[in-house]
C-alpha positions as CSV (number, residue, x, y, z in Angstrom):
1,M,0.1,0.0,0.1
2,W,3.0,2.3,0.9
3,R,4.3,1.8,-2.0
4,L,1.3,3.1,-3.9
5,L,0.8,5.3,-2.5
6,R,4.3,6.9,-2.5
7,R,4.7,5.7,-6.7
8,R,0.9,8.3,-6.8
9,Q,3.2,11.2,-5.3
10,E,5.8,10.3,-7.2
11,A,3.4,11.0,-10.7
12,Q,1.7,14.1,-9.4
13,P,4.3,16.3,-10.9
14,E,3.9,14.6,-14.0
15,V,0.3,14.8,-13.9
16,A,-0.3,18.5,-12.6
17,G,2.6,19.9,-15.2
18,E,0.5,18.0,-18.2
19,A,-3.0,19.1,-17.0
20,A,-1.3,22.3,-16.4
21,A,0.4,22.4,-20.1
22,Q,-3.3,21.0,-21.7
23,A,-5.2,24.3,-20.3
24,A,-3.0,26.9,-21.0
25,V,-4.3,29.3,-23.2
26,T,-2.1,30.4,-26.4
27,V,-2.0,34.0,-27.6
28,A,-0.5,33.8,-31.5
29,P,1.9,37.1,-31.9
30,A,1.0,39.8,-33.4
31,E,1.4,40.5,-37.2
32,P,4.1,43.1,-37.4
33,D,2.5,46.2,-38.3
34,L,6.0,47.8,-40.2
35,E,4.0,51.3,-41.2
36,S,3.3,52.4,-38.1
37,A,4.9,53.1,-35.3
38,A,4.1,55.1,-31.6
39,F,6.0,57.8,-30.5
40,F,6.8,58.5,-26.5
41,D,8.2,61.7,-25.1
42,V,9.9,60.9,-21.6
43,D,10.0,63.3,-18.8
44,N,6.4,63.2,-17.3
45,T,4.7,61.6,-20.3
46,M,6.5,57.9,-19.6
47,M,8.2,58.7,-16.4
48,R,7.0,60.8,-13.3
49,G,9.4,64.3,-13.8
50,A,12.2,64.5,-15.6
51,S,14.6,61.5,-16.1
52,I,17.5,64.0,-15.9
53,Y,17.0,65.5,-12.9
54,H,16.9,61.4,-11.6
55,F,19.8,60.6,-12.9
56,A,21.7,63.7,-11.4
57,R,19.6,62.6,-8.0
58,G,21.5,59.0,-8.6
59,L,24.8,61.0,-8.9
60,A,24.3,62.5,-6.3
61,T,24.0,59.3,-4.0
62,R,27.6,58.2,-5.5
63,G,28.7,61.7,-3.5
64,L,30.0,62.8,-7.2
65,F,28.8,66.1,-6.6
66,T,26.7,68.0,-3.3
67,T,23.2,68.0,-2.4
68,K,23.6,71.9,-2.6
69,D,24.8,71.4,-6.8
70,L,21.4,69.0,-6.6
71,L,19.2,71.7,-4.9
72,K,20.5,75.0,-7.2
73,F,19.5,72.0,-10.4
74,A,16.1,71.5,-8.7
75,V,15.1,75.1,-7.9
76,G,16.2,76.1,-11.4
77,Q,13.8,73.4,-13.0
78,A,10.8,74.7,-10.7
79,V,11.9,78.3,-11.6
80,F,11.5,77.8,-15.1
81,R,8.7,75.6,-14.9
82,L,6.8,78.1,-13.2
83,R,7.4,80.6,-15.6
84,G,6.3,78.4,-18.4
85,N,9.1,79.5,-21.1
86,E,12.2,78.4,-21.9
87,N,14.9,81.4,-23.2
88,P,16.8,80.7,-26.2
89,E,19.3,82.5,-24.7
90,H,20.0,80.2,-21.3
91,I,19.3,77.2,-23.3
92,A,22.1,78.6,-25.6
93,V,24.4,79.4,-22.3
94,A,23.5,76.1,-20.4
95,R,24.1,74.1,-23.4
96,E,27.0,75.6,-24.0
97,T,28.1,74.8,-19.8
98,A,27.1,71.4,-20.1
99,L,29.1,69.9,-23.0
100,A,32.4,71.8,-21.5
101,F,32.0,69.8,-18.7
102,V,31.3,66.5,-19.9
103,A,34.3,66.8,-21.9
104,G,36.5,64.1,-21.2
105,A,34.0,60.8,-19.4
106,K,33.7,58.2,-21.3
107,V,31.0,57.0,-23.0
108,D,30.7,53.7,-21.1
109,D,30.8,54.7,-17.7
110,V,27.8,57.0,-18.6
111,V,25.6,53.8,-19.6
112,R,26.9,51.7,-16.6
113,L,25.9,54.7,-13.9
114,G,22.4,55.0,-16.7
115,E,21.9,51.9,-16.2
116,E,22.4,51.6,-12.1
117,I,20.1,55.0,-11.4
118,Y,17.4,53.6,-13.5
119,D,17.1,50.3,-11.7
120,E,17.4,52.3,-8.3
121,V,15.7,55.8,-8.9
122,M,13.4,55.8,-12.2
123,A,11.9,52.2,-12.2
124,D,9.4,53.5,-9.8
125,R,8.5,57.0,-11.7
126,I,7.3,55.4,-14.4
127,W,3.2,56.5,-15.0
128,G,2.0,52.6,-15.2
129,G,-1.0,54.0,-17.9
130,T,1.6,55.1,-20.7
131,R,3.2,52.0,-19.7
132,A,0.4,49.7,-20.8
133,L,-0.4,52.2,-23.6
134,A,3.5,51.3,-25.1
135,Q,2.5,48.1,-23.8
136,A,-1.0,47.9,-26.5
137,H,0.9,49.7,-29.8
138,L,3.5,46.5,-28.8
139,D,0.6,43.9,-28.6
140,A,-0.4,45.4,-32.0
141,G,2.6,44.4,-33.9
142,Q,3.8,48.2,-33.9
143,R,7.0,49.5,-32.9
144,V,7.7,52.1,-30.4
145,W,10.1,54.5,-29.7
146,L,11.1,57.2,-27.0
147,V,12.1,60.5,-28.4
148,T,13.2,63.1,-25.9
149,A,15.9,65.6,-25.5
150,T,17.5,63.4,-22.9
151,P,20.9,62.8,-24.1
152,I,20.9,59.3,-26.2
153,E,22.3,57.0,-23.8
154,L,20.4,57.3,-20.9
155,A,17.2,57.5,-24.2
156,R,18.5,53.8,-24.5
157,V,18.4,52.4,-21.0
158,I,15.1,53.7,-20.0
159,A,14.3,52.3,-23.5
160,Q,15.8,48.3,-22.7
161,R,14.5,48.9,-19.2
162,L,10.7,49.0,-20.7
163,G,11.5,46.7,-23.8
164,L,10.3,49.1,-26.2
165,T,12.0,49.2,-29.9
166,G,14.6,52.0,-28.8
167,A,14.6,55.7,-28.3
168,L,15.9,59.3,-30.0
169,G,17.8,61.4,-27.9
170,T,20.1,64.4,-28.1
171,V,23.3,62.8,-29.2
172,A,26.8,64.1,-27.9
173,E,30.4,64.2,-30.1
174,T,32.6,61.2,-29.1
175,S,35.8,59.8,-30.2
176,N,37.3,56.5,-29.0
177,G,34.7,56.3,-26.6
178,V,35.2,59.5,-25.3
179,Y,32.9,62.8,-25.0
180,T,34.2,65.6,-27.2
181,G,32.0,68.4,-25.6
182,R,30.1,69.0,-28.4
183,L,26.7,68.3,-29.6
184,V,26.2,66.5,-33.0
185,G,23.3,69.1,-33.8
186,D,21.5,70.2,-31.5
187,L,19.3,69.5,-28.7
188,L,16.4,67.1,-29.6
189,H,13.7,69.2,-28.5
190,G,10.8,71.3,-30.2
191,P,10.9,71.1,-33.9
192,A,14.6,69.3,-33.7
193,K,11.9,66.2,-31.8
194,A,9.6,66.5,-35.2
195,E,12.5,65.9,-37.6
196,A,14.1,63.1,-36.0
197,V,10.7,61.1,-36.2
198,R,10.9,62.0,-40.1
199,A,14.3,60.9,-40.8
200,L,13.2,58.3,-38.3
201,A,10.4,57.2,-40.4
202,R,11.9,57.1,-43.9
203,R,14.7,55.5,-42.7
204,E,11.8,52.5,-41.6
205,G,9.1,52.9,-44.1
206,L,6.8,53.8,-41.7
207,D,3.4,55.8,-42.9
208,L,3.5,58.9,-40.2
209,T,-0.3,59.1,-41.0
210,R,-1.2,55.4,-39.3
211,C,1.4,56.6,-36.3
212,T,1.1,57.6,-32.9
213,A,2.8,60.4,-30.5
214,Y,2.1,61.3,-27.3
215,S,4.3,64.1,-24.9
216,D,3.0,66.5,-22.0
217,S,4.5,69.9,-23.2
218,A,3.2,72.3,-26.0
219,N,6.9,72.3,-27.0
220,D,6.2,68.8,-28.2
221,L,3.6,70.0,-31.1
222,P,5.9,69.8,-33.7
223,M,6.1,65.9,-33.3
224,L,2.5,65.6,-32.0
225,S,1.0,67.3,-35.0
226,L,3.5,65.6,-37.5
227,V,1.6,61.8,-36.7
228,G,-2.2,60.9,-38.2
229,H,-2.9,60.4,-34.3
230,A,-1.7,62.8,-31.4
231,V,-2.4,62.2,-27.6
232,A,-1.8,64.2,-24.9
233,I,-0.8,62.7,-21.7
234,N,-0.7,64.6,-18.4
235,P,-0.7,67.8,-20.3
236,D,0.1,71.3,-19.5
237,S,-2.1,74.0,-19.9
238,E,-1.3,75.1,-23.2
239,L,-1.2,71.6,-24.9
240,R,-4.4,70.7,-22.8
241,E,-6.2,73.8,-25.0
242,Y,-4.6,72.9,-28.0
243,A,-5.5,69.1,-28.0
244,R,-9.5,70.1,-26.7
245,K,-9.6,72.4,-30.0
246,H,-8.2,69.4,-32.2
247,D,-10.2,66.5,-30.7
248,W,-6.8,65.2,-29.5
249,P,-7.5,62.5,-27.1
250,I,-6.6,63.2,-23.3
251,K,-5.2,60.9,-21.1
252,D,-4.0,61.9,-17.1
253,F,-2.6,60.0,-14.6
254,R,-1.9,62.1,-12.2
255,T,-3.4,62.4,-8.9
256,G,-3.6,66.4,-9.3
257,R,-2.0,69.4,-10.7
258,K,-0.4,70.5,-7.2
259,A,1.5,66.6,-6.6
260,T,2.7,67.3,-10.3
261,L,4.7,70.3,-9.8
262,A,6.0,68.3,-6.4
263,A,7.4,65.6,-8.7
264,L,9.0,68.2,-10.8
265,P,8.0,68.1,-14.2
266,I,10.2,70.7,-16.5
267,A,10.2,71.9,-19.2
268,A,11.8,69.2,-22.2
269,G,15.2,71.5,-23.9
270,V,15.9,73.4,-20.4
271,G,15.5,69.9,-18.4
272,A,18.1,68.4,-20.6
273,V,20.6,71.1,-20.8
274,A,20.6,71.8,-16.8
275,G,20.7,68.5,-16.0
276,G,23.4,67.8,-18.5
277,V,25.2,70.4,-16.4
278,A,24.8,68.9,-12.8
279,A,25.9,65.5,-14.3
280,G,28.5,67.1,-16.5
281,I,29.7,68.6,-12.6
282,A,29.7,65.1,-11.3
283,L,31.5,62.9,-14.3
284,R,34.0,66.2,-14.6
285,R,34.8,66.1,-10.5
286,H,34.9,62.0,-11.2
287,Y,37.6,62.4,-13.2
288,R,39.2,64.9,-12.3
289,D,39.6,63.0,-9.0
290,R,40.8,60.6,-10.1
291,P,44.8,58.9,-9.6
């Protein structure tokens, strides 16, 4: 009797496994839709707050620059956000300063730090609703790209962690794996985002009338207006008004306007260059202090 019972017990895993396999529902992979795609802004669209700020915060926890530096950066973001505009002269000055500081840093180090800091700081700040929208496009066989003024190395890390197709971001010139301190072109901001999407569409054979774009900011109207389907996500007041006039869908995943400001959402262009200054300061100090 005991032998019979033991044989039955030994057979249970096999029986359970077979039953589970038979009961499994197989979902056929989506047919690839090669002519349509989705484009997502990052800051306050895919992620709460500014990705470059969270990157700078991660550098601060590693002692690469001081809390005082981070506080100055955060206050600067808040001022620009409350003013609701971006002074081209300020952007130009900040850009040049950031590039001067980052010169000499190794690309591999930035990528490695970006991966670590994403896992530690950024992953929990992804908007679940926006992530679900991106996944819906993937499930429909469409490719999904992030489009952001954030440096391309950090943008790629975010895209990879989210399982997306790829990213379009600001490209800094490099030589032998080291940043030269110059940009290739300019910041991927405003009209430059639309140009990047247009260039990608030509390369990938996309029909932009069948594509979708998502953003929180009126600064991205050139990109949003380029595609056949535009969606306002957590929109600023200007984009909200524009979306209503043009019957664009509006989705707000925030708990309230005040909560949004508290999360330090920022204007994309200023955020990228200001964040570049903070990160550049940290990296420059890191390399300066190396033996």
